[in-house]
N, C-alpha and C positions, 0 to 999 in steps of 0.2 A: 525533504524526504531523501533518504539515502538507501539505494537498492543494492543488494548483493545477489546477482544472478548465479545460476548453477549451484545452488545450495542443496542440501539433502532434504530440507523441509521448506514449506511455505509458511511463513509466520512473521508477525510483528514482534520484534525482539526488545525494543526499548528506544531510548533517546540518546543522541550524542551531539553535542554542540548545537542544540536547538533543532536537530533534524530527527524525524522518526526513522528508525532503522527497520527495513523490511527485507526478509530473505525470500528468494523465489527459486523454484526448481528449474524454471525455463532458462534457456541460454539467451544471451544478448544478441540474437541474430534475427534479422527481418521482423523486428517489432515483437518477438515472442515474449520477451521479459515485460515489455510495456503492457501487453495484453493480459499477461498473468497478474501483473500488479493491479490493473483495473478490475479484473474478476475477483481477486482477493479482497480488495477494499470494498467493493460492492457487497460481497458476501458478509464481511465483518460488520459493515455499517447498515445492512438491510436496505440497500438501495438497488435500483435497476442498474445494470451495466452501463446503460446510456447516460446515467447521471454522474459518472466518473470519467474525467478526461485528463490526460497528461498534457499540460499546457507548455511546460518547459522541460528540457532535458531528455528529449526523446532518444538521443544517442549517447547519453552519459549516465553515470550512476546517480547523480543528484537530480531530483525531479521536483517539479511544482505541479500539483494535482488540483484540479478544480472540481468541486462537488456541488451538485444542485439537488435540492429537495431535502437537505439536512441542515439543522442549525448547529452552531459551534458547540453548544453544551452537549448535545446528543453525540456528536462525533467524539468529543473528548471522553465522555462517559463510556462509550463502547470500546474505544481504544484502551482506556484504563482497565476495563474489565479483561480485555484480551491480554494485557501485559501482566495482570495479576494472576491469570489462569491461562497460560500459553496453550494448554491442551484443548482448549475450548474451541 
C-alpha cells in the first residue's frame, strides 16, 4: 500500500506497481496519517477499526496492513467497487 498524506480528499485511487494507492487528508505527524488510513480502510471494508493494523511502514509512505475478520475475496470486491465509483 502506498499512502499520500496531506491530500485534499481521502480516497483509494488505484494500483501502482502492485501497491494500492491511498490518499489521506491527515499529515504524516505523530501517527495521524496511519490513524486516518486505519479509519478509512475500516469504513470501506465494513470492519471495526480494531481489525485494521499497520504492521510495517509506520513512518514511511509504503505500508503493510493486516486485516482480521475479512476474507480476501470480500476485500478485493469492496476495493474494486470503490475504485469503480470513487465518490462512494
